[in-house]
C-alpha positions as CSV (number, residue, x, y, z in Angstrom):
1,M,-21.2,45.6,42.7
2,T,-18.6,43.2,44.0
3,D,-18.1,42.0,47.6
4,T,-15.1,44.4,47.9
5,T,-17.2,47.5,46.8
6,R,-20.2,47.8,48.8
7,L,-22.6,50.8,48.9
8,R,-22.4,53.1,51.8
9,R,-26.0,53.1,53.3
10,S,-27.7,54.3,56.4
11,S,-28.7,51.6,58.9
12,L,-32.3,52.0,57.8
13,Q,-31.5,51.5,54.2
14,A,-29.3,48.6,54.9
15,R,-32.2,46.9,57.0
16,E,-34.6,47.6,54.2
17,A,-32.2,46.1,51.5
18,I,-31.7,43.0,53.7
19,L,-35.5,42.4,54.2
20,A,-36.3,42.9,50.5
21,A,-33.4,40.5,49.6
22,A,-34.3,38.0,52.3
23,E,-37.9,37.8,51.1
24,E,-36.7,36.9,47.6
25,V,-33.9,34.5,48.7
26,F,-36.3,32.6,51.1
27,A,-39.0,32.4,48.5
28,A,-36.5,31.0,46.0
29,Q,-34.4,28.8,48.1
30,G,-36.6,28.1,51.2
31,Y,-35.4,28.6,54.8
32,A,-33.0,25.6,54.9
33,G,-31.5,26.3,51.4
34,A,-30.8,30.0,52.1
35,T,-27.5,30.6,53.7
36,S,-26.3,33.8,55.4
37,R,-23.8,34.2,52.6
38,D,-26.6,34.0,50.0
39,L,-28.6,36.5,52.0
40,S,-25.7,39.0,52.5
41,R,-24.8,38.9,48.8
42,A,-28.3,39.5,47.7
43,A,-28.7,42.4,50.0
44,G,-25.2,43.9,49.2
45,V,-24.1,43.8,52.8
46,S,-21.7,41.8,54.9
47,E,-22.9,38.8,56.9
48,S,-22.1,40.7,60.2
49,V,-24.6,43.5,59.2
50,I,-27.4,40.9,58.8
51,Y,-26.5,39.6,62.4
52,R,-26.3,43.0,63.8
53,H,-29.8,43.8,62.6
54,F,-31.6,40.5,63.1
55,G,-29.4,38.4,65.4
56,S,-29.8,35.2,63.4
57,K,-31.2,33.8,60.3
58,S,-34.5,32.7,62.1
59,G,-34.7,36.4,63.2
60,L,-34.2,37.5,59.6
61,F,-36.8,35.1,58.4
62,A,-39.3,36.2,61.1
63,A,-38.9,39.8,60.1
64,A,-38.8,39.3,56.3
65,V,-41.3,36.7,55.8
66,L,-43.4,36.1,59.0
67,A,-44.0,39.6,60.0
68,P,-45.6,40.7,56.8
69,F,-47.6,37.5,56.6
70,L,-48.7,37.9,60.3
71,R,-49.8,41.4,59.5
72,F,-51.9,39.9,56.5
73,L,-53.5,37.5,59.0
74,E,-54.4,40.1,61.4
75,T,-55.7,42.5,58.8
76,F,-57.6,39.7,57.1
77,S,-59.2,38.7,60.5
78,D,-60.2,42.3,61.3
79,T,-61.6,42.9,57.8
80,S,-63.7,39.7,58.1
81,A,-65.1,40.8,61.4
82,R,-66.2,44.0,59.9
83,Y,-67.8,42.1,57.0
84,L,-69.8,39.9,59.4
85,A,-70.9,43.0,61.3
86,Q,-72.6,44.5,58.2
87,P,-76.1,43.7,57.1
88,L,-75.0,42.4,53.6
89,P,-76.7,40.1,51.3
90,A,-75.1,36.6,51.3
91,E,-73.8,36.9,47.7
92,A,-72.2,40.3,48.5
93,M,-70.6,39.0,51.7
94,M,-69.2,36.0,49.8
95,R,-67.7,38.1,47.1
96,L,-66.1,40.5,49.6
97,F,-64.7,37.7,51.6
98,V,-63.5,35.5,49.0
99,S,-62.0,38.4,46.9
100,E,-60.2,39.7,50.0
101,L,-58.8,36.2,50.8
102,F,-57.7,35.7,47.3
103,D,-55.9,39.1,46.9
104,Q,-54.2,38.6,50.2
105,L,-53.2,35.1,49.6
106,T,-51.8,36.1,46.1
107,V,-49.8,38.9,47.6
108,H,-48.4,36.6,50.4
109,R,-48.1,33.4,48.6
110,G,-44.4,33.3,48.6
111,A,-44.3,34.1,52.4
112,L,-46.8,31.3,53.2
113,R,-44.8,28.8,50.9
114,S,-41.6,29.9,52.7
115,F,-43.1,29.4,56.1
116,L,-44.5,26.0,55.3
117,A,-41.2,24.9,53.9
118,A,-39.4,26.2,56.9
119,A,-41.7,25.2,59.6
120,E,-39.5,22.3,60.7
121,D,-36.5,24.5,61.1
122,L,-38.0,27.5,63.0
123,D,-37.9,28.0,66.7
124,A,-40.9,27.2,68.9
125,D,-41.7,30.9,69.6
126,T,-41.8,31.7,65.9
127,K,-44.0,28.8,65.2
128,R,-46.4,29.6,68.1
129,G,-46.8,33.2,66.8
130,F,-47.6,32.2,63.4
131,Y,-50.1,29.5,64.4
132,R,-51.8,31.7,67.0
133,A,-52.5,34.4,64.1
134,F,-53.5,31.6,61.8
135,D,-55.9,30.2,64.3
136,D,-57.6,33.6,64.6
137,V,-58.1,33.6,60.8
138,M,-59.4,30.1,60.8
139,V,-62.0,31.2,63.4
140,R,-63.1,34.1,61.1
141,I,-63.3,31.8,58.1
142,G,-65.5,29.4,60.2
143,Q,-67.7,32.3,61.2
144,V,-68.1,33.4,57.6
145,A,-68.6,29.8,56.4
146,D,-71.3,29.3,59.0
147,W,-73.0,32.4,57.8
148,L,-72.7,31.8,54.1
149,L,-72.8,28.0,53.5
150,P,-76.0,26.1,53.2
151,S,-76.9,23.8,56.1
152,G,-77.5,20.1,55.8
153,D,-76.6,17.7,53.1
154,R,-75.4,20.4,50.6
155,R,-72.9,21.9,53.0
156,P,-69.3,20.8,52.2
157,G,-67.5,18.9,54.9
158,R,-64.5,20.2,56.9
159,D,-62.1,18.0,55.0
160,Q,-63.4,19.0,51.7
161,L,-63.0,22.7,52.5
162,I,-59.5,22.1,53.8
163,E,-58.6,20.3,50.6
164,H,-59.9,23.0,48.4
165,V,-58.0,25.8,50.3
166,C,-54.8,23.8,50.4
167,T,-55.1,23.3,46.6
168,I,-55.6,27.0,46.0
169,L,-52.7,27.9,48.4
170,Q,-50.3,25.4,46.6
171,H,-51.3,25.6,43.1
172,G,-53.2,28.8,42.7
173,T,-56.2,27.1,41.2
C-alpha cells in the first residue's frame, strides 16, 4: 500500500491499526525517535487521523503504551492482593507471585522500555498516572517480600532487590 492508496476503514478499525502500529514504532524507535509521519505510515493512515483520534503524540503514546501497561500494573496488584489473602505455603506463594510477575513483565517489556525511554518527554499528568500505579505495585511487592523473605541477616537489602529487578527488566536475566 502506498501513501496515495489507503484502505477505507471504520473509525474503530483505524484506531486499532494506529494503536497496534504505535506500540511497535514506539518500541523500536522510542518516544523521541518516533515521528507522527512514522506512526501514520506504519498504521496506513494520514497524520490527521492520528491527531483526530488521540490529539497528540503524547496522547497516542498514553493509549498505545501506557494504558496497557497500567492495566497490567493494576491487574498484578489485584492478583498479588488475592495471593496474600490465601493461606498458601511460602514456596507456593513465591512461585505464584514470581511467575505472574515474570509473565506480565515479559508481555509488557516493550511498553516498560518505551516508557522509561520516554519519561523525560512526557507530560506531567501522564507521568503521575504511571508512577501512581507503579507505586501500588511496589507496595504489593513489599507486602509479598515481607511475607516471603527471611528476616535478619539473610534478608536481601532494598538496594540489592532493586538492582536484581532492574537487571531482569533491562536484560531479561
